[in-house]
C-alpha atoms as a printed R data frame, in Angstrom:
    type eleno elety resid chain resno       x       y      z
1   ATOM     1    CA   MET     A     1  12.848 -39.840 57.712
2   ATOM     2    CA   ASN     A     2  11.563 -36.444 58.830
3   ATOM     3    CA   HIS     A     3   8.389 -36.371 60.924
4   ATOM     4    CA   GLU     A     4   6.500 -33.839 63.059
5   ATOM     5    CA   ALA     A     5   4.455 -34.052 66.245
6   ATOM     6    CA   GLN     A     6   2.747 -31.454 68.413
7   ATOM     7    CA   GLY     A     7   1.650 -31.908 72.002
8   ATOM     8    CA   ILE     A     8   2.236 -31.108 75.657
9   ATOM     9    CA   THR     A     9   5.550 -31.876 77.370
10  ATOM    10    CA   THR     A    10   4.688 -34.101 80.351
11  ATOM    11    CA   GLU     A    11   8.107 -35.106 81.665
12  ATOM    12    CA   LYS     A    12  11.812 -34.423 81.185
13  ATOM    13    CA   LEU     A    13  14.068 -37.278 82.242
14  ATOM    14    CA   PRO     A    14  17.618 -36.791 83.583
15  ATOM    15    CA   LEU     A    15  20.512 -36.119 81.247
16  ATOM    16    CA   ARG     A    16  22.520 -39.292 80.575
17  ATOM    17    CA   VAL     A    17  26.230 -38.848 79.927
18  ATOM    18    CA   VAL     A    18  27.425 -42.114 78.379
19  ATOM    19    CA   SER     A    19  30.874 -40.945 77.272
20  ATOM    20    CA   ASP     A    20  32.719 -37.758 76.388
21  ATOM    21    CA   LYS     A    21  31.299 -38.133 72.855
22  ATOM    22    CA   PHE     A    22  27.707 -39.184 73.584
23  ATOM    23    CA   LYS     A    23  24.976 -37.896 75.865
24  ATOM    24    CA   SER     A    24  21.196 -37.988 75.628
25  ATOM    25    CA   GLN     A    25  18.106 -36.668 77.348
26  ATOM    26    CA   GLU     A    26  14.679 -38.227 77.008
27  ATOM    27    CA   PHE     A    27  11.336 -36.497 77.474
28  ATOM    28    CA   CYS     A    28   7.662 -37.364 77.070
29  ATOM    29    CA   LEU     A    29   5.041 -35.645 74.969
30  ATOM    30    CA   GLU     A    30   1.281 -36.134 75.227
31  ATOM    31    CA   ILE     A    31  -0.064 -36.124 71.680
32  ATOM    32    CA   PRO     A    32  -3.803 -35.763 70.999
33  ATOM    33    CA   ASP     A    33  -5.214 -38.826 69.224
34  ATOM    34    CA   ASP     A    34  -9.008 -38.639 68.958
35  ATOM    35    CA   LYS     A    35 -10.428 -40.161 72.135
36  ATOM    36    CA   TYR     A    36  -7.212 -41.473 73.715
37  ATOM    37    CA   PRO     A    37  -4.145 -39.181 73.853
38  ATOM    38    CA   GLN     A    38  -0.806 -40.915 73.355
39  ATOM    39    CA   GLU     A    39   2.194 -40.319 75.616
40  ATOM    40    CA   VAL     A    40   5.356 -40.852 73.563
41  ATOM    41    CA   LYS     A    41   8.997 -40.784 74.691
42  ATOM    42    CA   PHE     A    42  11.441 -38.820 72.503
43  ATOM    43    CA   GLN     A    43  15.163 -38.154 72.877
44  ATOM    44    CA   CYS     A    44  17.625 -35.389 72.125
45  ATOM    45    CA   THR     A    45  21.291 -36.282 71.735
46  ATOM    46    CA   ASN     A    46  24.551 -34.333 71.951
47  ATOM    47    CA   ALA     A    47  24.212 -30.805 70.496
48  ATOM    48    CA   ASN     A    48  20.415 -31.112 70.171
49  ATOM    49    CA   ILE     A    49  19.994 -31.382 73.963
50  ATOM    50    CA   GLU     A    50  20.309 -27.617 74.370
51  ATOM    51    CA   LYS     A    51  17.175 -27.213 72.193
52  ATOM    52    CA   LEU     A    52  15.212 -29.050 74.890
53  ATOM    53    CA   ASP     A    53  16.246 -26.446 77.498
54  ATOM    54    CA   LYS     A    54  13.703 -23.930 76.185
55  ATOM    55    CA   ALA     A    55  10.750 -26.316 76.710
56  ATOM    56    CA   LYS     A    56   9.342 -26.834 80.201
57  ATOM    57    CA   VAL     A    57   6.969 -29.493 81.489
58  ATOM    58    CA   GLY     A    58   3.462 -28.322 80.562
59  ATOM    59    CA   ASP     A    59   4.526 -26.428 77.425
60  ATOM    60    CA   GLU     A    60   2.875 -27.111 74.093
61  ATOM    61    CA   VAL     A    61   5.637 -27.821 71.573
62  ATOM    62    CA   LEU     A    62   6.129 -28.686 67.933
63  ATOM    63    CA   LEU     A    63   8.824 -31.314 67.310
64  ATOM    64    CA   LYS     A    64  10.613 -32.391 64.159
65  ATOM    65    CA   PHE     A    65  12.321 -35.739 64.446
66  ATOM    66    CA   ASN     A    66  13.781 -38.776 62.724
67  ATOM    67    CA   LEU     A    67  12.828 -42.378 63.406
68  ATOM    68    CA   ARG     A    68  15.819 -44.637 63.933
69  ATOM    69    CA   GLY     A    69  15.928 -48.409 64.167
70  ATOM    70    CA   LYS     A    70  18.472 -51.200 64.151
71  ATOM    71    CA   ARG     A    71  18.336 -54.965 63.957
72  ATOM    72    CA   TYR     A    72  20.487 -56.744 66.527
73  ATOM    73    CA   GLU     A    73  21.333 -60.436 66.360
74  ATOM    74    CA   LYS     A    74  23.064 -62.403 69.105
75  ATOM    75    CA   GLU     A    75  23.172 -66.129 69.734
76  ATOM    76    CA   GLY     A    76  20.569 -66.745 67.043
77  ATOM    77    CA   LYS     A    77  18.058 -64.311 68.514
78  ATOM    78    CA   THR     A    78  16.963 -61.172 66.708
79  ATOM    79    CA   SER     A    79  15.958 -57.973 68.501
80  ATOM    80    CA   PHE     A    80  15.091 -54.521 67.246
81  ATOM    81    CA   PHE     A    81  15.977 -51.178 68.816
82  ATOM    82    CA   ASN     A    82  14.086 -48.005 67.957
83  ATOM    83    CA   SER     A    83  14.545 -44.373 68.886
84  ATOM    84    CA   ILE     A    84  12.806 -41.107 68.076
85  ATOM    85    CA   ASP     A    85  15.559 -38.490 67.671
86  ATOM    86    CA   VAL     A    86  14.433 -34.863 67.907
87  ATOM    87    CA   TRP     A    87  16.367 -32.240 65.966
88  ATOM    88    CA   TYR     A    88  13.927 -29.265 66.178
89  ATOM    89    CA   ILE     A    89  11.787 -27.952 69.061
90  ATOM    90    CA   GLU     A    90   9.468 -24.939 68.907
91  ATOM    91    CA   VAL     A    91   7.527 -23.843 71.993
92  ATOM    92    CA   LYS     A    92   3.981 -22.969 70.867
93  ATOM    93    CA   ASN     A    93   2.453 -22.073 74.257
94  ATOM    94    CA   SER     A    94   4.446 -21.826 77.459
95  ATOM    95    CA   HIS     A    95   2.435 -22.938 80.493
96  ATOM    96    CA   GLY     A    96   5.062 -25.110 82.095
97  ATOM    97    CA   VAL     A    97   7.190 -25.054 85.181
98  ATOM    98    CA   ALA     A    98  10.946 -25.361 85.262
99  ATOM    99    CA   SER     A    99  12.256 -28.870 85.678
100 ATOM   100    CA   SER     A   100  15.074 -29.509 88.117
101 ATOM   101    CA   GLN     A   101  16.137 -32.952 86.952
102 ATOM   102    CA   PRO     A   102  19.650 -33.893 88.090
103 ATOM   103    CA   THR     A   103  22.335 -34.941 85.655
104 ATOM   104    CA   GLU     A   104  22.981 -38.670 85.610
105 ATOM   105    CA   ASP     A   105  26.589 -39.546 84.849
106 ATOM   106    CA   VAL     A   106  26.909 -43.099 83.643
107 ATOM   107    CA   GLN     A   107  30.384 -43.922 84.859
108 ATOM   108    CA   ASP     A   108  30.315 -47.700 84.544
109 ATOM   109    CA   PHE     A   109  29.472 -47.785 80.833
110 ATOM   110    CA   GLU     A   110  32.360 -48.684 78.572
111 ATOM   111    CA   VAL     A   111  32.192 -49.049 74.801
112 ATOM   112    CA   THR     A   112  34.673 -51.473 73.284
113 ATOM   113    CA   SER     A   113  34.891 -53.225 69.960
114 ATOM   114    CA   ASP     A   114  33.782 -56.421 71.757
115 ATOM   115    CA   SER     A   115  30.698 -54.734 73.175
116 ATOM   116    CA   ASP     A   116  27.314 -56.395 72.736
117 ATOM   117    CA   LEU     A   117  25.717 -53.102 71.759
118 ATOM   118    CA   PRO     A   118  24.170 -53.087 68.288
119 ATOM   119    CA   PHE     A   119  25.323 -49.542 67.465
C-alpha cells in the first residue's frame, strides 16, 4: 500500500538498534488537516534510515510510505500492531535545525523462536 504525506518534521526520536539485522528510527510529522493539524509518528527501518538524515526538525518534507499491520493473538486475546514505514523522503523547504539525538542500543532485547512478538 503506497501512500504520501507532506508536512513539517517536528521531532526525530533516537535510533533504536534491536539486533545486527534490525534497526529503526521514528520521527513525527505535523500534517495540515483543515482546522486541526495532525501530528503523526512514522518510522524508517534499516537501509531507509539514512534517507531521514537529510531532513531536520522544522523542514517541510514529502514522504512516501507503506502502512503495515499485524494481528497478534495470545491467551485468547487479540491485539493489532500498526506501523507507518517510510521508504522515500524529499525535503521541500529546509528551515530546520540539526538534531543531536543519541543512538539507543537495545542490548537486552533477544529474539527467539519462543518469543511473544507477533512478527
